[in-house]
C-alpha positions as CSV (number, residue, x, y, z in Angstrom):
1,M,-0.1,0.0,-0.2
2,S,1.5,3.4,-0.8
3,D,1.4,6.5,1.2
4,N,-1.6,7.9,-1.1
5,D,-3.7,4.9,-0.3
6,V,-3.5,5.6,3.7
7,L,-6.3,7.6,5.1
8,D,-5.6,10.6,7.3
9,S,-7.1,9.8,10.6
10,H,-6.8,13.5,11.7
11,S,-9.2,15.0,9.0
12,M,-12.2,16.0,10.5
13,F,-14.3,16.3,7.2
14,S,-13.0,13.5,5.2
15,N,-14.0,9.7,5.3
16,A,-15.6,10.2,8.6
17,F,-17.0,6.8,8.8
18,S,-15.3,4.9,11.4
19,Y,-14.9,5.8,15.2
20,L,-11.9,8.4,15.4
21,G,-10.9,7.4,12.1
22,L,-9.7,4.0,13.3
23,P,-9.2,1.3,10.6
24,F,-12.2,-1.2,9.8
25,S,-11.4,-4.5,10.5
26,R,-12.6,-8.0,11.7
27,E,-9.1,-9.5,12.0
28,C,-8.8,-10.0,16.0
29,T,-5.3,-11.4,16.2
30,N,-2.7,-8.8,17.3
31,I,-5.2,-6.4,18.7
32,D,-5.3,-4.8,22.0
33,L,-8.7,-3.5,21.7
34,A,-11.8,-3.4,19.3
35,V,-14.5,-1.0,19.2
36,L,-17.9,-2.1,17.8
37,G,-21.4,-0.9,17.4
38,I,-24.7,-2.8,18.2
39,P,-27.7,-1.1,16.5
40,Y,-30.4,-2.4,18.5
41,D,-33.3,-0.5,20.3
42,L,-36.1,-3.2,20.9
43,G,-35.8,-3.1,24.6
44,T,-36.7,0.5,24.8
45,T,-39.4,1.5,26.9
46,G,-39.2,5.3,26.2
47,R,-38.4,6.9,23.3
48,A,-36.8,4.9,20.3
49,G,-33.9,5.6,18.1
50,T,-30.8,4.2,19.8
51,R,-30.2,1.9,17.0
52,H,-28.8,5.1,15.4
53,G,-26.5,5.4,18.3
54,P,-23.4,3.8,16.9
55,Q,-23.7,5.7,13.7
56,G,-24.2,9.1,15.6
57,I,-21.1,8.5,18.0
58,R,-18.8,7.6,14.8
59,L,-20.0,11.0,13.1
60,A,-19.3,12.8,16.3
61,S,-16.3,11.3,17.0
62,A,-14.6,12.9,13.8
63,N,-14.5,16.1,16.1
64,L,-11.9,14.6,18.3
65,R,-9.5,13.3,15.4
66,W,-7.5,16.5,15.2
67,E,-5.6,15.8,18.5
68,E,-2.4,14.1,18.2
69,R,-3.2,12.8,21.9
70,R,-6.1,13.1,24.2
71,W,-5.8,16.1,26.9
72,P,-4.8,15.7,29.6
73,W,-3.3,12.1,28.8
74,T,0.6,12.1,28.6
75,F,0.8,9.6,25.8
76,D,-0.7,8.9,22.3
77,V,-2.9,5.9,22.8
78,F,-2.8,5.1,19.2
79,K,1.0,4.8,19.2
80,K,0.7,2.5,22.2
81,I,-1.9,0.1,21.5
82,A,-3.7,-1.6,18.6
83,I,-7.1,-0.5,18.0
84,V,-9.4,-1.3,15.4
85,D,-13.1,-0.7,14.5
86,Y,-15.0,-3.8,14.1
87,G,-18.0,-1.9,12.6
88,D,-21.4,-2.7,13.6
89,L,-22.8,-6.2,14.3
90,E,-25.5,-7.6,12.0
91,F,-28.5,-9.3,12.8
92,T,-32.0,-9.8,11.8
93,P,-34.0,-6.7,12.2
94,G,-36.8,-6.7,14.7
95,E,-35.7,-9.9,16.4
96,T,-33.7,-10.2,19.8
97,L,-32.4,-13.8,20.2
98,P,-30.2,-13.3,16.8
99,M,-28.8,-10.0,18.3
100,I,-27.9,-11.8,21.5
101,N,-26.4,-14.7,19.8
102,T,-24.4,-12.5,17.5
103,V,-23.0,-10.2,20.3
104,I,-21.9,-13.3,22.3
105,E,-20.4,-15.0,19.2
106,H,-18.2,-11.8,18.0
107,V,-17.6,-10.1,21.4
108,G,-16.6,-13.7,22.7
109,K,-14.1,-14.0,19.9
110,I,-12.5,-10.8,20.1
111,Q,-12.2,-11.4,24.0
112,A,-10.8,-14.8,23.6
113,Q,-8.0,-13.3,21.5
114,G,-7.1,-11.3,24.9
115,A,-8.2,-7.9,23.2
116,R,-10.7,-5.6,25.3
117,T,-14.0,-4.4,23.8
118,L,-15.7,-1.1,23.7
119,A,-19.1,-1.1,22.2
120,F,-21.6,1.4,21.4
121,G,-25.4,0.8,21.7
122,G,-28.1,0.7,21.0
123,D,-30.4,0.5,24.1
124,H,-29.0,-0.7,27.4
125,F,-30.4,-4.2,27.0
126,V,-27.3,-5.0,24.8
127,T,-25.2,-5.0,28.0
128,L,-26.6,-8.3,29.2
129,P,-25.1,-10.2,26.2
130,L,-21.9,-8.3,26.3
131,L,-21.4,-9.3,30.0
132,R,-22.4,-13.1,28.7
133,A,-19.5,-12.8,26.3
134,V,-17.0,-11.1,28.6
135,H,-17.9,-13.5,31.4
136,Q,-17.0,-16.4,29.2
137,H,-13.1,-15.3,29.2
138,H,-12.8,-13.4,32.6
139,G,-15.3,-15.1,35.1
140,T,-17.4,-13.2,37.5
141,L,-17.2,-9.1,37.1
142,A,-17.4,-6.5,39.2
143,L,-19.8,-3.7,37.3
144,I,-19.3,0.0,37.2
145,H,-22.4,1.4,36.0
146,F,-23.4,5.1,35.2
147,D,-27.0,5.6,34.9
148,A,-30.0,7.6,36.0
149,H,-31.8,4.2,36.6
150,T,-30.5,0.9,38.2
151,D,-31.8,-1.2,35.6
152,S,-32.3,-3.9,38.1
153,Y,-36.1,-4.3,37.9
154,K,-38.0,-7.5,37.7
155,E,-39.7,-7.4,34.5
156,S,-42.1,-9.7,32.9
157,N,-40.2,-9.1,29.6
158,E,-36.6,-10.1,30.2
159,Y,-35.7,-8.3,26.8
160,N,-36.1,-4.9,28.3
161,H,-33.5,-2.3,28.9
162,G,-34.4,-2.1,32.7
163,C,-33.8,-5.4,33.9
164,M,-30.4,-6.3,32.9
165,F,-28.8,-6.2,36.4
166,Y,-31.6,-8.0,37.8
167,Y,-30.6,-11.1,35.6
168,A,-26.9,-10.5,35.5
169,P,-26.3,-11.7,39.2
170,K,-28.5,-14.5,38.9
171,E,-26.6,-15.8,36.0
172,G,-23.1,-15.2,37.9
173,L,-22.0,-12.8,35.3
174,I,-21.5,-10.1,38.0
175,D,-21.0,-9.9,41.7
176,P,-23.4,-7.1,43.1
177,K,-21.2,-6.9,46.3
178,H,-18.2,-5.8,44.2
179,S,-20.4,-3.5,41.9
180,I,-21.3,0.1,42.1
181,Q,-24.0,2.2,40.3
182,I,-23.4,6.1,39.9
183,G,-25.8,8.9,39.3
184,I,-29.0,7.0,40.3
185,R,-32.0,9.3,40.7
186,T,-35.1,7.1,40.0
187,E,-36.9,4.6,42.3
188,Y,-35.7,1.3,43.5
189,D,-36.1,-1.2,46.2
190,I,-33.3,-0.3,48.6
191,E,-33.7,-3.2,50.9
192,D,-33.4,-5.7,48.2
193,H,-30.8,-4.0,46.2
194,E,-27.3,-5.3,46.7
195,F,-25.3,-2.7,44.7
196,E,-23.7,0.0,45.9
197,V,-25.6,3.4,45.0
198,I,-24.1,6.7,44.7
199,S,-27.0,8.8,44.0
200,A,-27.0,11.8,41.6
201,E,-27.3,14.1,44.5
202,A,-24.2,12.5,46.0
203,V,-22.4,12.6,42.7
204,N,-23.0,16.4,42.2
205,D,-21.8,17.3,45.9
206,W,-18.9,15.0,46.0
207,S,-15.5,15.6,44.5
208,A,-14.7,13.5,41.8
209,A,-11.7,12.0,43.8
210,D,-14.0,10.9,46.4
211,I,-16.1,9.0,43.9
212,V,-13.1,7.2,42.5
213,S,-11.9,6.4,46.0
214,A,-15.4,4.6,46.6
215,I,-15.6,2.9,43.2
216,K,-11.8,1.4,43.6
217,Q,-13.0,0.2,47.1
218,R,-15.9,-1.2,46.0
219,V,-14.5,-3.3,42.9
220,G,-10.9,-4.1,44.6
221,A,-8.8,-6.4,42.5
222,M,-11.7,-7.8,40.3
223,P,-11.9,-7.8,36.5
224,V,-14.3,-4.8,35.7
225,Y,-16.9,-4.2,33.2
226,L,-18.1,-0.5,32.7
227,T,-21.3,0.4,31.4
228,F,-22.3,4.0,30.8
229,D,-25.8,4.9,30.1
230,I,-25.8,8.2,28.4
231,D,-28.6,9.4,30.5
232,C,-26.5,9.4,33.5
233,L,-25.6,12.9,32.3
234,D,-28.0,15.7,32.9
235,P,-30.3,16.4,29.7
236,A,-28.5,19.7,29.5
237,Y,-25.4,17.7,28.5
238,A,-27.4,14.6,26.9
239,P,-30.7,15.5,25.5
240,G,-30.5,12.7,22.8
241,T,-31.5,9.7,24.6
242,G,-34.7,7.8,25.3
243,T,-35.4,8.4,29.0
244,P,-34.0,11.7,30.1
245,V,-34.0,12.5,33.8
246,V,-33.0,16.1,35.0
247,G,-30.6,16.4,38.0
248,G,-27.7,14.4,36.5
249,M,-23.9,15.0,36.5
250,S,-22.1,17.1,33.7
251,T,-19.8,15.9,31.0
252,D,-17.0,17.5,33.3
253,K,-17.9,15.3,36.4
254,A,-18.1,12.1,34.5
255,L,-14.9,12.7,32.7
256,K,-13.0,13.4,35.7
257,I,-14.3,10.0,37.3
258,I,-13.6,8.0,34.2
259,R,-9.9,9.2,33.8
260,G,-9.7,8.3,37.6
261,L,-10.1,4.7,36.9
262,E,-6.9,4.2,35.1
263,K,-5.5,1.6,37.2
264,L,-8.6,-0.9,37.2
265,N,-8.6,-3.8,35.1
266,I,-11.6,-2.8,32.8
267,V,-11.9,-5.8,30.3
268,G,-14.8,-4.4,28.6
269,A,-17.1,-1.4,28.5
270,D,-20.1,0.1,26.7
271,I,-21.7,3.4,26.1
272,V,-25.5,3.1,25.4
273,E,-28.8,4.9,25.1
274,V,-27.6,7.6,22.7
275,A,-30.7,8.5,20.4
276,P,-29.4,10.9,17.8
277,S,-33.1,12.0,16.5
278,Y,-33.3,13.7,19.9
279,D,-30.1,15.5,19.8
280,H,-29.1,19.0,19.3
281,A,-25.9,20.1,17.6
282,E,-24.7,16.6,18.1
283,I,-24.2,17.4,22.0
284,T,-24.8,13.6,23.0
285,S,-23.2,12.1,20.3
286,L,-20.1,14.1,21.1
287,A,-20.3,13.5,24.7
288,A,-20.5,9.7,24.0
289,A,-17.7,9.8,21.6
290,T,-15.4,11.7,24.0
291,I,-16.5,9.4,27.1
292,G,-15.4,6.5,24.7
293,L,-12.0,8.1,23.8
294,D,-11.1,8.7,27.7
295,L,-12.4,4.9,28.1
296,I,-9.9,3.9,25.5
297,Y,-7.1,5.7,27.2
298,V,-8.2,3.9,30.7
299,M,-8.1,0.6,29.1
300,A,-4.7,1.2,27.4
301,A,-3.2,2.5,30.6
302,A,-4.1,-0.8,32.2
303,E,-2.5,-2.5,29.1
304,L,0.8,-0.4,29.7
305,N,1.1,-1.0,33.6
């Protein structure tokens, strides 16, 4: 391949198809991290449209491509680890089981090669098959969960974006006693809830350093899965989502917390519930794209330690 055949990954306006201008590839050998999209929103109970989340996040990420390295990190992640955009997973539209099986197959293949994964949803239900895939290779996981809702509700329909963390502990995928939920500001049964919760009120009152300390103390040395529902952010920072709840955290607070997790062994992560049709000026998609980039740095830092 000649130099003329290589795409400029720093161009903001040309070939803005992949996340951050990463090469598209489904070759899982010799990579450290794979980004992928799961365009599914049949588990949605509020406003639909998160199936377009992966596309929205990728397009908004073009605004981040001009930097040689992400501020305030001290290294260029793309020179330290091998990363690809795996593309969106394909499954039969309108059918949930094919989506579940496809996620487990593909993410399982990536994880089996020793690579970490960052998935873009899609509604939050996609986290359940993602956990199943990651669990196959890392065992029981600690969960770090950013959200306005606990998503631990016992629903009559298990294919629902509000019940993943009711089923995941029962399947042994995560250990709620080493898991923590951040930004919660909707009703849940406190007596039966085994997860530690830092409410949105507490998040907004505590320092980022105190929240990071609480997270690290809770998860300990376990392998970690991190899931970020974009409605954890206040709608002022993320209007483009299906179930917006006022009173959430700012993007600044979220990024400070995420950057503080660099010494944890985060083996997989996702960002979900971005619905571009309700967005304005790509605010939500850009927030998700930026959170994703910092998560890549956090996971890379673990690779480099």
